[in-house]
MARSENU-941587 format. One line per field, with one value per residue (C-alpha): residue number from 1; residue in three letters; x, y, z. Coordinates in steps of 0.02 Angstrom, whole numbers. Layout:
MARSENU-941587
resi (NUM ...)
resn (ala ...)
xx (X ...)
yy (Y ...)
zz (Z ...)
END
This chain:
MARSENU-941587
resi (1 2 3 4 5 6 7 8 9 10 11 12 13 14 15 16 17 18 19 20 21 22 23 24 25 26 27 28 29 30 31 32 33 34 35 36 37 38 39 40 41 42 43 44 45 46 47 48 49 50 51 52 53 54 55 56 57 58 59 60 61 62 63 64 65 66 67 68 69 70 71 72 73 74 75 76 77 78 79 80 81 82 83 84 85 86 87 88 89 90 91 92 93 94 95 96 97 98 99 100 101 102 103 104 105 106 107 108 109 110 111 112 113 114 115 116 117 118 119 120 121 122 123 124 125 126 127 128 129 130 131 132 133 134 135 136 137 138 139 140 141 142 143 144 145 146 147 148 149 150 151 152 153 154 155 156 157 158 159 160 161 162 163 164 165 166 167 168 169 170 171 172 173 174 175 176 177 178 179 180 181 182 183 184 185 186 187 188 189 190 191 192 193 194 195 196 197 198 199 200 201 202 203 204 205 206 207 208 209 210 211 212 213 214 215 216 217 218 219 220 221 222 223 224 225 226 227 228 229 230 231 232 233 234 235 236 237 238 239 240 241 242 243 244 245 246 247 248 249 250 251 252 253 254 255 256 257 258 259 260 261 262 263 264 265 266 267 268 269 270 271 272 273 274 275 276 277 278 279 280 281 282 283 284 285 286 287 288 289 290 291 292 293 294 295 296 297 298 299 300 301 302 303 304 305 306 307 308 309 310 311 312 313 314 315 316 317 318 319 320 321 322 323 324 325 326 327 328 329 330 331 332 333 334 335 336 337 338 339 340 341 342 343 344 345 346 347 348 349 350 351 352 353 354 355 356 357 358 359 360 361 362 363 364 365 366 367 368 369 370 371 372 373 374 375 376 377 378 379 380 381 382 383 384 385 386 387 388 389 390 391 392 393 394 395 396 397 398 399 400 401 402 403 404 405 406 407 408 409 410 411 412 413 414 415 416 417 418 419 420 421 422 423 424 425 426 427 428 429 430 431 432 433)
resn (met ala asp gln leu ala glu ala glu thr lys ala pro arg gly ala leu ile ile gly asp ile gly pro thr ala leu asp asp pro gln ala thr gly thr ser leu asp lys leu ala pro asn his pro val met leu arg thr trp ser arg his ala ala ile val asn arg leu gly leu ala lys leu gly val lys asp asp glu pro asp pro leu gly gly arg phe leu arg ser asn ser gly lys leu thr gly val ala phe glu tyr ala ala phe arg leu his gln ala ile thr ala leu ala ser glu thr glu ala leu gln gln met arg ala phe leu ser glu ala ala arg leu gly val thr ser val gln asp met ser leu pro ala gly ala glu arg cys val gly leu leu glu lys ala pro thr pro ile arg val arg val met arg met ala cys thr thr ser asp gly arg asp thr lys glu gly arg ser leu pro arg asn pro thr pro leu ile thr val ser gly thr lys trp val leu asp gly ser pro ile glu ser ser ala ala met arg lys pro tyr ala ser asn pro asn ser ser gly trp leu asn phe asn glu lys glu met glu ala met leu arg glu ser leu glu asn asp asp gln leu leu ala his ile val gly asp arg thr thr glu ala phe leu thr ala met glu ala thr gly gly lys ala val trp glu lys arg arg val arg ile glu his gly asp gly val met pro asp leu val ser gln thr lys asn leu gly val ile val val glu asn pro thr his val thr ile arg glu leu leu val lys arg phe gly leu glu arg ala asn glu leu gln pro phe arg ser leu leu glu ala gly ile arg leu ala gly ser asp gly pro asn asn pro tyr leu asn ile met leu ala ser ile tyr pro gly lys pro lys glu ala val thr arg glu gln ala val ile ala tyr thr leu thr ser ala tyr ala glu phe ala glu lys asp lys gly ser leu glu pro gly lys leu ala asp leu ala val leu ser gln asp ile phe thr ile pro pro pro glu leu pro lys thr glu ser val leu thr leu val gly gly lys val val tyr asp ala his ala val arg thr gln)
xx (122 11 -85 -111 -160 -303 -364 -368 -464 -607 -628 -606 -748 -749 -644 -558 -372 -246 -90 47 229 358 544 682 655 461 531 690 564 542 359 350 248 65 9 45 -61 -194 -205 -207 -338 -415 -568 -449 -320 -169 -13 146 281 442 475 598 459 590 503 320 223 48 -78 -194 -336 -209 -137 -307 -345 -196 -216 -71 -78 6 103 160 317 469 483 656 739 609 574 431 480 408 358 450 298 329 174 206 236 179 347 400 561 622 521 411 361 360 235 117 129 80 -77 -108 -102 -203 -360 -347 -500 -463 -522 -411 -263 -309 -327 -176 -78 -151 -106 87 91 26 142 291 246 228 394 452 498 486 530 526 600 470 516 344 337 217 90 162 224 51 -49 63 75 -114 -139 -18 -106 -270 -226 -145 31 90 270 391 397 508 436 555 503 520 431 415 463 382 448 491 605 598 463 581 404 339 316 389 232 217 289 438 333 149 135 255 278 286 448 460 629 751 731 761 803 817 992 982 893 930 1016 832 805 976 950 1081 1225 1385 1573 1571 1434 1324 1382 1208 1195 1364 1264 1205 1287 1127 1091 1102 919 1004 1154 1300 1248 1067 1159 1251 1091 1010 1151 1152 966 981 1108 984 845 965 895 970 993 958 1003 956 1124 1153 1283 1472 1448 1317 1424 1568 1469 1365 1550 1613 1459 1499 1684 1613 1491 1614 1696 1734 1739 1547 1479 1589 1447 1300 1276 1220 1155 1182 1029 1094 1261 1300 1405 1536 1687 1856 1918 1773 1773 1906 1821 1654 1732 1818 1645 1557 1427 1315 1288 1109 1129 973 1009 887 997 1102 980 982 1163 1138 1049 1210 1322 1216 1205 1378 1497 1584 1721 1616 1478 1600 1648 1462 1370 1508 1462 1603 1735 1646 1625 1820 1855 1766 1598 1444 1330 1153 1009 888 720 660 546 470 551 709 773 771 873 1004 1013 1060 1178 1259 1282 1291 1245 1369 1502 1521 1676 1577 1453 1451 1412 1248 1300 1351 1188 1092 1186 1163 955 965 1110 1168 1002 956 1126 1076 921 1005 919 1066 1042 866 859 958 1025 953 1030 988 917 849 687 611 583 634 551 565 597 522 711 891 934 1121 1120 992 1038 1021 875 780 799 658 539 587 438 410 323 302 342 363 373 403 385 206 152 111 105 72 77 24 188 282 224 231 221)
yy (666 692 836 709 579 698 735 538 518 625 569 382 267 220 62 84 49 201 158 296 281 376 401 403 567 499 334 417 521 448 477 381 232 162 241 393 343 281 467 531 419 341 260 179 41 145 73 160 91 139 156 23 -107 -165 -69 -17 69 10 64 -52 -56 -98 -244 -306 -311 -393 -529 -470 -513 -419 -564 -615 -673 -609 -704 -776 -627 -496 -399 -313 -165 -193 -69 -94 -192 -318 -256 -214 -20 -61 -21 -187 -216 -346 -506 -437 -300 -417 -516 -357 -331 -502 -491 -325 -412 -543 -431 -383 -464 -567 -429 -289 -405 -455 -260 -228 -373 -308 -137 -170 -292 -161 -50 -141 -195 -1 35 -103 -228 -412 -491 -466 -569 -568 -579 -638 -575 -522 -604 -778 -894 -976 -821 -744 -866 -887 -708 -712 -849 -781 -598 -676 -610 -543 -546 -658 -677 -768 -793 -816 -900 -775 -824 -766 -848 -889 -884 -1075 -1039 -999 -1067 -1190 -1250 -1086 -1117 -1289 -1382 -1264 -1320 -1233 -1184 -1156 -1077 -1043 -871 -927 -985 -1038 -1041 -968 -923 -764 -704 -546 -558 -375 -212 -56 121 195 110 85 -104 -146 -234 -150 -194 -9 86 205 392 441 315 266 135 38 -63 -115 -319 -489 -554 -735 -790 -886 -1059 -1001 -928 -1101 -1186 -1088 -1119 -1307 -1306 -1229 -1368 -1502 -1417 -1369 -1187 -1027 -932 -741 -654 -465 -396 -205 -202 -245 -359 -464 -458 -540 -640 -725 -748 -831 -950 -984 -1035 -1148 -1239 -1279 -1124 -1087 -1276 -1280 -1107 -1037 -1097 -1077 -896 -854 -674 -541 -410 -245 -262 -90 -151 -244 -158 -145 -281 -391 -368 -510 -647 -595 -632 -787 -866 -820 -711 -587 -421 -359 -178 -46 138 220 186 321 446 443 502 634 498 377 519 550 376 306 468 535 414 249 319 344 157 101 70 11 14 40 -48 -212 -215 -176 -318 -445 -459 -495 -328 -347 -214 -228 -177 2 109 3 135 48 218 311 166 180 364 353 223 321 482 425 575 626 497 501 392 252 283 148 204 188 22 -50 -1 -71 -238 -250 -230 -365 -487 -507 -512 -650 -737 -704 -809 -942 -886 -786 -936 -874 -688 -536 -498 -501 -646 -794 -930 -819 -778 -641 -534 -340 -158 -25 125 302 374 335 305 308 471 587 706 604 695 640 453 429 490 347 221 78 95 -76 -228 -397 -550 -722 -629 -573 -403 -363 -170 -70 136 121 228 96 3 -178 -305)
zz (103 254 145 4 126 213 40 -8 161 110 -77 -72 -38 157 171 12 14 -14 -102 -108 -162 -57 -88 47 139 194 250 342 438 627 606 457 547 536 690 606 453 582 629 454 376 513 390 267 245 194 117 68 -16 -73 -263 -259 -170 -35 113 152 290 330 464 578 446 307 408 438 256 202 313 446 630 766 822 630 627 514 361 325 223 287 446 523 627 803 952 1145 1171 1029 911 723 698 532 441 333 243 104 114 244 116 -16 95 86 -116 -146 -31 -131 -305 -237 -209 -395 -497 -642 -744 -670 -678 -871 -912 -836 -926 -1092 -1064 -1017 -1173 -1284 -1226 -1254 -1440 -1466 -1391 -1506 -1372 -1425 -1270 -1099 -952 -800 -624 -573 -389 -331 -429 -432 -576 -600 -594 -702 -839 -834 -877 -1009 -1070 -1072 -1132 -1242 -1263 -1438 -1383 -1312 -1109 -1016 -832 -708 -525 -382 -233 -52 103 273 450 402 261 69 -50 -161 -255 -326 -516 -512 -587 -747 -914 -983 -1134 -1088 -1264 -1398 -1345 -1149 -1060 -881 -828 -692 -515 -412 -238 -172 -57 -1 -12 -90 -57 -49 106 175 167 40 139 135 198 286 381 269 284 308 477 545 654 496 369 289 310 212 181 177 258 154 191 128 -30 -45 -39 -173 -278 -250 -300 -473 -493 -451 -545 -693 -680 -704 -527 -528 -368 -331 -254 -227 -80 -77 65 -28 -183 -78 2 -137 -240 -83 -92 -277 -229 -83 -220 -343 -402 -588 -645 -598 -619 -772 -898 -794 -823 -642 -662 -525 -554 -529 -468 -408 -268 -399 -322 -399 -296 -344 -533 -570 -464 -532 -719 -664 -604 -771 -684 -793 -724 -768 -735 -715 -780 -686 -549 -608 -583 -391 -372 -255 -142 -168 -114 37 85 40 32 -132 -134 -123 -228 -369 -364 -353 -511 -622 -817 -934 -820 -804 -993 -1011 -887 -999 -893 -985 -954 -987 -979 -825 -742 -744 -834 -996 -1116 -1160 -1251 -1085 -1011 -1163 -1155 -962 -984 -1126 -1031 -857 -771 -636 -676 -872 -861 -821 -980 -1123 -1293 -1359 -1470 -1308 -1224 -1365 -1361 -1170 -1211 -1360 -1387 -1212 -1127 -1244 -1183 -1003 -1019 -1142 -1296 -1404 -1544 -1573 -1549 -1496 -1672 -1845 -1925 -2047 -1954 -1799 -1754 -1859 -1697 -1770 -1744 -1859 -1760 -1778 -1772 -1772 -1605 -1650 -1706 -1611 -1478 -1321 -1236 -1398 -1369 -1249 -1372 -1493 -1527 -1643 -1814 -1848 -1720 -1789 -1664 -1761 -1926 -1866 -1851 -1667 -1689 -1840 -1831 -2023 -2058 -2163 -2319 -2308 -2440)
END
């Protein structure tokens, strides 16, 4: 990493922001601080971010460019690490890191942002994706909708409010002024809060200490009372609540908050979503089902099994990230974020490297990404399956994803993608009438 930074320092225009992605090895290094980055890149603002985006390391020039002061207070749900003298070390976690990501996004011009948005939408259509559900952080719901309108989006996009926080509390007004349907292809609904971190940064809140750090069990970004407030807000606004939860301690606390705010009688039909749900341990499965929670899993998480074993030990790693056991318990399982290629995710879910007993069938994985994902946004009557009366959203794929060998799945593309009966991508491989 030091070598790459030194090279970037010589090539980048003076004062240009250098951004890099790092993994747990770099983040765990005691030398991974803003001070080290100051020495490696004295002439440039630098930000190194973990690929999960739950932590970042920024040098002094970087903090200044992003508008972060030396005495910046911690936002609710986030933390800036500090030296013994109280000054920022440049290391930020959770909502403090999100604050930095938001500041970087604000630097992008409208032209740059539109270019990136159009590239994303074009790639989705090429892959046969007809709908996406977009967590609007770091751009913000208002800017996200504005870009989608200007692009304009050829596919259906659900924009979910995902606000930042300050030292005074959560921003509960983010995106509230937006209409539900700014255009026929854009829907604004749902609110997401990040309740803990991830194993990458050892920040997911666990009921037992990390095997790799016996002095830590991670932390909750918000306490149970704040979780209860989020749940009550969703009722008051008649708005779906989505909660990023990875650790089993966070899962338990959130389920307890659901019980305290009405339990099954209130929540069974509200389709509360746990995004990722890696910590839905066996003793929490029954309660999760009873409350009607949808678990939205990310199959790419199964590729970090070696890290999970290091962080948690083999026994706990074997219980984390359930797929098949959730379906067998009657919990609805939907497909989550990760690489934009859904066929890569379907491959991973159906082979589950290192833990095949939790693998699902390809049919189950496809259903998770289609019909159950539609259910997870209250849209199963309109899309998610090909039936008379539903929207004519469909894709003709380049190969049969149910019969090809697993390694071939990620090579799948669409040769014809339709949204509402309108062609939005055509590889000119199919005759149409």
